[in-house]
C-alpha positions as CSV (number, residue, x, y, z in Angstrom):
1,X,70.8,180.3,123.0
2,X,72.5,180.4,126.4
3,X,71.4,183.8,127.8
4,X,74.2,183.8,130.3
5,X,76.9,183.3,127.6
6,X,78.8,180.8,129.7
7,X,78.4,177.9,127.3
8,X,80.1,178.4,123.9
9,X,77.6,178.7,121.1
10,X,80.3,177.0,119.0
11,X,83.4,175.2,120.1
12,X,86.2,173.6,118.0
13,X,88.3,171.0,119.8
14,X,91.5,169.9,118.1
15,X,90.0,170.3,114.7
16,X,92.0,168.9,111.8
17,X,91.5,168.9,108.0
18,X,93.6,167.0,105.5
19,X,93.6,167.2,101.7
20,X,95.4,164.0,100.7
21,X,98.7,164.1,102.5
22,X,98.5,167.8,103.1
23,X,97.3,168.8,106.6
24,X,95.8,172.3,106.4
25,X,94.2,172.5,109.9
26,X,96.5,171.1,112.5
27,X,94.4,171.1,115.7
28,X,92.3,174.2,115.9
29,X,90.9,175.1,119.3
30,X,88.4,178.0,119.3
31,X,85.3,179.0,121.3
32,X,82.6,181.5,120.1
33,X,80.3,182.8,122.8
34,X,76.8,184.1,122.6
35,X,76.7,187.9,122.4
36,X,80.3,188.2,121.4
37,X,82.1,189.1,118.2
38,X,85.3,187.1,117.7
39,X,87.6,188.5,115.1
40,X,89.8,186.0,113.2
41,X,93.0,187.3,111.8
42,X,95.4,185.3,109.6
43,X,97.8,185.7,106.6
44,X,97.3,184.1,103.2
45,X,97.7,180.3,103.5
46,X,97.0,180.2,107.3
47,X,93.9,178.0,106.8
48,X,91.1,180.6,107.3
49,X,89.2,179.6,104.1
50,X,89.4,175.9,105.0
51,X,88.3,176.5,108.6
52,X,85.3,178.6,107.4
53,X,84.3,175.9,104.9
54,X,84.4,173.2,107.6
55,X,82.2,175.3,109.8
56,X,79.8,176.0,106.9
57,X,79.6,172.3,106.0
58,X,81.4,172.6,102.7
59,X,84.1,170.3,103.9
60,X,84.0,167.7,106.7
61,X,86.8,167.6,109.3
62,X,89.4,164.9,109.2
63,X,89.6,164.7,113.0
64,X,88.5,166.7,116.1
65,X,85.1,167.9,117.3
66,X,82.6,170.6,116.5
67,X,80.3,171.4,119.4
68,X,77.2,173.5,119.2
69,X,75.6,174.5,122.5
70,X,77.9,172.2,124.4
71,X,77.0,169.1,122.4
72,X,79.2,167.4,119.8
73,X,77.6,167.5,116.3
74,X,78.4,166.0,113.0
75,X,77.4,167.5,109.6
76,X,78.9,167.5,106.2
77,X,76.6,169.7,104.1
78,X,75.8,173.4,104.1
79,X,72.2,172.7,104.9
80,X,73.4,170.6,107.8
81,X,75.1,173.7,109.2
82,X,72.0,175.8,108.6
83,X,69.8,173.3,110.5
84,X,72.2,173.7,113.5
85,X,71.9,177.5,113.3
86,X,75.3,178.2,111.7
87,X,75.0,180.7,108.9
88,X,77.9,181.8,106.7
89,X,78.4,184.7,104.4
90,X,81.3,183.8,102.2
91,X,83.7,186.2,100.7
92,X,83.5,184.5,97.3
93,X,80.0,185.4,96.1
94,X,80.1,182.8,93.3
95,X,80.1,180.0,96.0
96,X,76.7,181.0,97.3
97,X,74.4,182.4,94.6
98,X,72.6,181.0,91.6
99,X,73.1,183.7,88.8
100,X,70.1,182.5,86.7
101,X,67.6,182.8,89.6
102,X,65.9,186.0,90.7
103,X,66.9,188.0,93.8
104,X,63.8,186.7,95.6
105,X,64.6,183.1,94.7
106,X,68.2,183.4,95.9
107,X,67.0,185.2,99.1
108,X,64.7,182.3,99.9
109,X,66.9,179.6,98.6
110,X,67.7,178.1,102.0
111,X,64.0,178.3,103.2
112,X,63.0,176.4,100.1
113,X,65.7,173.8,100.7
114,X,64.6,173.3,104.3
115,X,60.9,173.0,103.3
116,X,59.9,176.2,105.1
117,X,58.8,177.6,101.7
118,X,57.0,175.7,99.0
119,X,59.4,174.1,96.6
120,X,57.1,174.8,93.7
121,X,56.0,178.4,94.0
122,X,55.5,181.3,91.7
123,X,57.9,184.2,91.8
124,X,54.9,186.4,92.7
125,X,54.1,184.3,95.8
126,X,57.8,184.7,97.0
127,X,57.8,188.5,96.9
128,X,56.0,189.2,100.3
129,X,58.5,187.0,102.2
130,X,61.4,188.4,100.3
131,X,60.4,192.0,101.1
132,X,60.0,191.0,104.8
133,X,63.6,189.6,104.9
134,X,65.0,192.7,103.1
135,X,63.2,195.0,105.5
136,X,65.0,193.4,108.5
137,X,68.2,195.0,107.1
138,X,66.5,198.2,106.0
139,X,67.1,197.3,102.4
140,X,64.7,199.2,100.2
141,X,64.2,196.5,97.6
142,X,61.0,196.8,95.6
143,X,59.3,194.1,93.6
144,X,61.2,195.1,90.4
145,X,64.5,194.7,92.1
146,X,63.4,191.3,93.7
147,X,62.4,190.0,90.3
148,X,65.8,190.7,88.7
149,X,68.1,187.9,87.9
150,X,71.1,188.0,90.2
151,X,73.6,188.1,87.4
152,X,72.4,191.7,86.7
153,X,73.4,192.9,90.2
154,X,76.6,194.5,91.3
155,X,79.0,192.8,93.8
156,X,77.9,195.0,96.7
157,X,74.2,194.2,96.2
158,X,75.1,190.4,96.0
159,X,76.9,190.8,99.3
160,X,73.9,192.4,101.0
161,X,71.7,189.7,99.5
162,X,73.8,186.9,101.1
163,X,73.8,188.7,104.4
164,X,70.0,189.1,104.2
165,X,69.6,185.4,103.4
166,X,71.8,184.4,106.3
167,X,69.7,186.6,108.7
168,X,66.3,185.4,107.3
169,X,66.1,183.7,110.7
170,X,68.2,184.7,113.7
171,X,71.2,182.3,113.7
172,X,73.0,180.9,116.7
173,X,76.3,181.5,115.0
174,X,77.0,183.9,112.1
175,X,80.3,183.7,110.2
176,X,81.3,186.7,108.1
177,X,84.2,186.3,105.8
178,X,85.8,189.6,104.8
179,X,82.3,191.1,104.6
180,X,83.3,194.7,103.7
181,X,85.7,193.8,100.9
182,X,83.2,194.9,98.3
183,X,81.1,197.4,100.2
184,X,81.2,201.2,100.2
185,X,81.8,203.1,103.4
186,X,78.0,203.7,103.9
187,X,77.2,200.1,103.2
188,X,80.0,199.0,105.6
189,X,78.5,201.3,108.3
190,X,75.1,199.6,107.8
191,X,76.7,196.2,108.2
192,X,78.5,197.3,111.4
193,X,75.1,198.4,112.8
194,X,73.6,195.0,111.9
195,X,76.5,193.1,113.5
196,X,76.2,195.1,116.8
197,X,72.4,194.5,116.8
198,X,72.9,190.8,116.4
199,X,75.5,190.7,119.1
200,X,73.1,192.4,121.4
201,X,70.5,189.7,120.6
202,X,73.0,187.0,121.7
203,X,74.3,185.8,118.4
204,X,77.9,184.4,118.4
205,X,79.7,186.1,115.5
206,X,83.0,185.0,113.9
207,X,84.3,188.1,112.0
208,X,87.1,187.3,109.5
209,X,88.9,190.5,108.5
210,X,92.3,192.0,107.9
211,X,91.0,195.5,108.5
212,X,92.4,196.3,111.9
213,X,90.2,199.4,112.4
214,X,87.1,197.1,112.0
215,X,88.5,194.6,114.4
216,X,89.1,197.4,117.0
217,X,85.6,198.9,116.7
218,X,83.6,195.7,116.4
219,X,85.3,192.7,118.1
220,X,85.1,191.6,121.7
221,X,87.7,188.9,121.3
222,X,90.5,188.2,118.8
223,X,92.0,184.9,117.5
224,X,95.1,184.6,115.3
225,X,95.4,181.6,112.9
226,X,98.8,180.7,111.5
227,X,99.8,177.6,109.7
228,X,96.6,175.8,110.6
229,X,96.7,176.6,114.4
230,X,95.4,179.2,116.7
231,X,98.5,180.9,117.9
232,X,97.1,183.9,119.8
233,X,93.9,184.9,121.5
234,X,93.1,188.2,123.1
235,X,90.3,190.1,124.8
236,X,89.8,193.9,124.9
237,X,91.9,196.0,124.9
238,X,93.7,194.4,121.9
239,X,97.4,194.5,121.4
240,X,97.3,194.6,117.6
241,X,101.1,194.7,117.2
242,X,101.4,191.4,119.1
243,X,98.5,190.0,117.0
244,X,100.3,190.9,113.7
245,X,103.6,189.5,115.0
246,X,101.8,186.2,115.9
247,X,100.2,186.2,112.5
248,X,103.5,186.7,110.6
249,X,105.8,184.7,113.0
250,X,108.2,185.7,115.7
251,X,111.1,185.7,113.2
252,X,109.6,188.8,111.6
253,X,111.2,191.0,114.3
254,X,114.7,189.7,113.6
255,X,116.2,192.2,111.1
256,X,117.7,190.5,108.1
257,X,121.1,191.2,106.6
258,X,121.0,194.4,104.6
259,X,121.2,194.4,100.8
260,X,123.8,196.3,98.9
261,X,121.7,199.4,98.6
262,X,120.5,200.8,95.3
263,X,119.5,204.5,95.6
264,X,117.4,205.9,92.8
265,X,117.3,209.6,92.1
266,X,114.9,210.2,89.2
267,X,111.1,209.9,89.8
268,X,110.0,207.8,86.9
269,X,106.4,207.6,88.1
270,X,104.5,210.2,90.1
271,X,101.1,209.6,91.7
272,X,99.3,212.6,93.1
273,X,96.0,212.8,95.0
274,X,95.0,209.2,94.4
275,X,92.2,207.8,96.6
276,X,92.5,204.0,96.9
277,X,89.2,203.5,98.7
278,X,86.1,205.7,99.1
279,X,86.9,206.2,102.8
280,X,90.7,206.6,102.6
281,X,92.7,209.8,102.4
282,X,94.4,210.6,99.0
283,X,98.0,209.6,98.7
284,X,101.0,211.1,96.9
285,X,103.8,208.8,95.8
286,X,107.0,208.9,93.8
287,X,108.5,205.7,92.3
288,X,112.1,206.2,91.4
289,X,114.2,204.5,88.8
290,X,117.4,202.7,89.9
291,X,115.9,201.1,93.0
292,X,113.4,198.6,94.3
293,X,110.4,200.1,96.1
294,X,108.7,197.7,98.4
295,X,105.0,198.2,99.2
296,X,103.8,196.2,102.2
297,X,100.6,195.8,104.1
298,X,98.0,193.3,105.3
299,X,95.4,192.1,103.0
300,X,92.9,194.9,102.3
301,X,95.6,197.6,102.7
302,X,95.2,198.7,99.1
303,X,98.4,197.3,97.7
304,X,96.9,195.4,94.8
305,X,94.5,198.3,94.0
306,X,97.6,200.6,93.7
307,X,99.2,198.1,91.4
308,X,96.1,197.9,89.2
309,X,95.9,201.7,89.0
310,X,99.5,201.9,87.8
311,X,98.8,199.1,85.2
312,X,95.6,200.6,83.9
313,X,93.4,197.8,85.3
314,X,91.8,199.7,88.1
315,X,89.3,202.5,88.3
316,X,91.0,205.8,87.8
317,X,88.5,207.9,89.9
318,X,90.8,210.4,91.4
319,X,94.3,212.0,91.2
320,X,96.8,212.2,88.4
321,X,99.9,210.3,87.3
322,X,103.0,211.3,85.3
323,X,105.5,208.9,83.7
324,X,108.9,210.4,83.1
325,X,107.4,213.8,83.4
326,X,104.6,213.3,80.9
327,X,100.9,212.8,81.7
328,X,100.1,209.1,82.3
329,X,96.5,207.9,82.4
330,X,96.3,204.3,81.0
331,X,92.7,203.2,80.4
332,X,93.7,199.5,80.0
333,X,96.7,197.2,80.6
334,X,97.3,197.4,76.8
335,X,97.8,201.1,77.1
336,X,100.2,200.7,80.1
337,X,102.3,198.0,78.3
338,X,102.6,200.3,75.2
339,X,104.2,202.9,77.5
340,X,106.6,200.4,79.2
341,X,104.7,199.8,82.4
342,X,104.4,196.1,83.2
343,X,102.7,194.0,86.0
344,X,103.4,190.5,87.2
345,X,100.0,189.7,88.8
346,X,99.4,188.1,92.2
347,X,97.4,185.2,90.7
348,X,99.7,183.8,88.0
349,X,97.4,180.9,87.1
350,X,94.3,182.9,86.6
351,X,95.8,186.2,85.3
352,X,99.1,185.2,83.6
353,X,99.0,181.8,82.0
354,X,96.9,180.0,79.5
355,X,96.6,176.2,80.2
356,X,98.4,174.1,77.7
357,X,100.4,176.9,76.2
358,X,104.1,176.4,75.8
359,X,106.8,178.2,77.9
360,X,107.9,179.9,74.6
361,X,104.4,181.2,73.7
362,X,103.7,182.3,77.3
363,X,106.9,184.4,77.3
364,X,106.2,186.0,73.9
365,X,102.5,186.6,74.4
366,X,102.7,190.4,75.2
367,X,105.4,191.1,72.6
368,X,104.4,189.0,69.6
369,X,105.7,191.7,67.3
370,X,109.2,190.9,68.5
371,X,109.1,187.4,67.1
372,X,107.5,188.1,63.8
373,X,109.3,187.5,60.5
374,X,107.4,189.7,58.2
375,X,103.8,189.0,58.9
376,X,104.5,185.5,60.1
377,X,105.3,184.3,63.6
378,X,108.9,182.9,63.6
379,X,108.9,179.9,65.9
380,X,112.7,179.8,65.7
381,X,113.0,183.3,66.9
382,X,110.4,182.7,69.6
383,X,112.2,179.5,70.7
384,X,115.6,181.3,70.8
385,X,114.2,184.2,72.9
386,X,112.5,181.7,75.2
387,X,115.7,179.7,75.7
388,X,117.6,182.9,76.7
389,X,115.0,183.6,79.3
390,X,115.1,180.0,80.5
391,X,118.8,180.2,80.9
392,X,118.8,183.6,82.6
393,X,116.2,182.6,85.2
394,X,117.3,179.0,85.6
395,X,113.9,177.7,84.7
396,X,113.7,173.9,85.2
397,X,112.0,172.7,82.1
398,X,112.4,170.1,79.3
399,X,112.6,173.0,76.8
400,X,110.7,176.0,75.4
401,X,107.9,173.8,74.1
402,X,106.9,172.3,77.4
403,X,103.5,173.4,78.7
404,X,103.9,176.2,81.2
405,X,101.2,174.7,83.5
406,X,103.3,171.5,83.8
407,X,106.1,173.4,85.6
408,X,106.4,173.6,89.3
409,X,105.0,176.8,91.0
410,X,108.4,178.3,91.4
411,X,109.3,177.8,87.8
412,X,106.0,179.1,86.6
413,X,106.7,182.3,88.6
414,X,110.2,182.6,87.0
415,X,108.5,182.5,83.6
416,X,106.0,185.2,84.6
417,X,108.8,187.5,85.8
418,X,111.1,186.7,82.9
419,X,108.3,187.5,80.4
420,X,108.3,191.2,81.5
421,X,112.0,191.6,81.5
422,X,112.5,190.7,77.9
423,X,112.1,194.4,77.2
424,X,113.6,197.0,79.5
425,X,110.5,198.3,81.4
426,X,110.2,201.8,82.7
427,X,108.2,200.5,85.6
428,X,107.9,196.9,86.6
429,X,105.4,196.0,89.3
430,X,105.7,192.5,91.0
431,X,102.6,191.7,93.0
432,X,103.4,189.0,95.6
433,X,106.3,187.6,93.5
434,X,107.4,185.0,96.1
435,X,104.0,183.5,96.8
436,X,104.1,179.7,96.5
437,X,107.8,179.6,95.5
438,X,110.8,178.0,97.1
439,X,113.9,179.7,98.4
440,X,115.8,179.0,95.3
441,X,113.2,180.6,93.0
442,X,113.0,183.6,95.4
443,X,116.7,184.2,95.1
444,X,116.7,184.1,91.3
445,X,113.7,186.4,91.1
446,X,115.1,188.8,93.6
447,X,118.5,188.9,91.9
448,X,117.1,189.5,88.4
449,X,114.7,192.2,89.7
450,X,117.5,194.1,91.4
451,X,119.6,193.8,88.3
452,X,116.7,195.4,86.4
453,X,116.5,198.2,88.9
454,X,120.3,198.7,88.7
455,X,119.9,199.2,84.9
456,X,117.5,202.1,85.6
457,X,114.0,200.6,85.8
458,X,111.6,201.5,88.6
459,X,110.8,198.2,90.2
460,X,107.9,197.9,92.7
461,X,107.5,194.9,94.9
462,X,104.2,194.4,96.5
463,X,103.9,191.9,99.4
464,X,102.5,191.2,102.9
465,X,105.6,189.5,104.4
466,X,108.2,191.5,106.2
467,X,111.0,189.0,105.6
468,X,110.3,188.8,101.9
469,X,110.3,192.5,101.4
470,X,113.7,192.7,103.1
471,X,115.1,190.3,100.5
472,X,114.5,192.8,97.7
473,X,113.5,196.3,98.7
474,X,115.7,199.4,99.0
475,X,112.8,201.6,100.1
476,X,109.8,200.4,102.0
477,X,106.3,201.9,102.0
478,X,103.7,200.6,104.4
479,X,100.0,200.9,103.6
480,X,97.0,200.5,105.9
481,X,93.5,200.7,104.4
482,X,94.6,202.8,101.4
483,X,96.8,205.2,103.4
484,X,100.6,205.3,103.6
485,X,101.7,205.1,107.2
486,X,105.5,204.7,106.6
487,X,107.9,205.6,103.8
488,X,111.5,205.1,104.6
489,X,114.8,203.7,103.3
490,X,115.0,200.0,104.2
491,X,118.4,200.4,105.9
492,X,117.1,203.0,108.2
493,X,114.2,201.1,109.8
494,X,113.7,198.0,111.8
495,X,111.3,195.1,111.2
496,X,109.5,196.1,114.4
497,X,108.9,199.6,113.0
498,X,107.4,198.0,109.9
499,X,105.1,195.8,111.9
500,X,104.0,198.7,114.1
501,X,103.2,200.8,111.0
502,X,101.2,197.9,109.5
503,X,99.0,197.9,112.7
504,X,98.3,201.6,112.7
505,X,94.6,202.5,112.3
506,X,94.3,204.7,109.3
């Protein structure tokens, strides 16, 4: 390490990464200095995951340079990165652990791969070294815990395991990708103490997070990645409003043309005293029929957790809900659907579609009873209903029997939204409905959703893009770390006010 901190521990020079014809990283220039925490901020699709994987040796770069300690290096494997002193704790735990191995074996996985620990060793012989590593993080892991297979652990324990493994030797560079996303408040505080201790020892740390309060309290420097490029860098004191504007694009401050406003009156859904995260204040919220309520915030704001709570898919640990005045406490999505509460999930491919299934069957899946003839599924009725939805949403398809996963992303999303409008919902939650769709599909989805609201449904749009929420919402709610920082009529606030509310520290 350079004790003076004048030579970057890690420098990226015009770094590019292509996947086929698609250029994801478009010339990234970034320096990480010893004894400094650099926060990396970026919206979905900015290229953060690709950048992290290049640094971790999962992907090789297409062009540009990676420099360690002032020298250009080349590596294209995770162990190559480790040998250079670059350690990464990935957000996706599945990328970094072996479920069938014990905690101790996973903890020493890299040491074994590097030849620092015998490749053929009994589990008993690994325990002393595993305890030693755990103790560096004040983890009270006894032999019984270290002998467990990793698949028996919870997500938070897996996250701490990966951090302990990364710190089994003091790295030159430590990359933390959304490290608190699965941790409790006390676990997060322990992590923050570790990060500060490593910084004081001269480690260069890249801290990837959307939690602005964490960035404010931990980071010495800030870099914003948008569309594959670093578009803003800051040192303390940070201007978080400017950082978020850089992340979302300058156009976000230009107020869009106002919609023909819908103004609901009846509270269809009431949420009282609900605590999104362990550390957040309880929130109260009314969702009214006859209008579109937009919920906006950065990643980690609690938007998806709120949607899951409404749909019976999240943990109902606090507060109460009422639906049209009656107690509402769904214990599963099935229970929510039975009461007329529907959700179009953020990840349509993983949560909404079955590969190879037809458009018709995908549309009818939640409501098979509607296409029964006696006790038999009526394919004619199913096809007729599907064709109506195809026509209504202008789905580009060869017909109801085409496989849904053969459609373009925008047409898949039209099918996902159309599915839940076949019946008139009491509450319809759309989680990131415009993600990965073109302007034409956005217009169709927005029009149909607003028609549904005009017919009396309570429509909730969840997103992280100011321009998108302006396309649909009559009322806008801003969330930061599980707390509501703004609740106003869309026509009464500016985009700048929305962005400022998104950067408030809850």
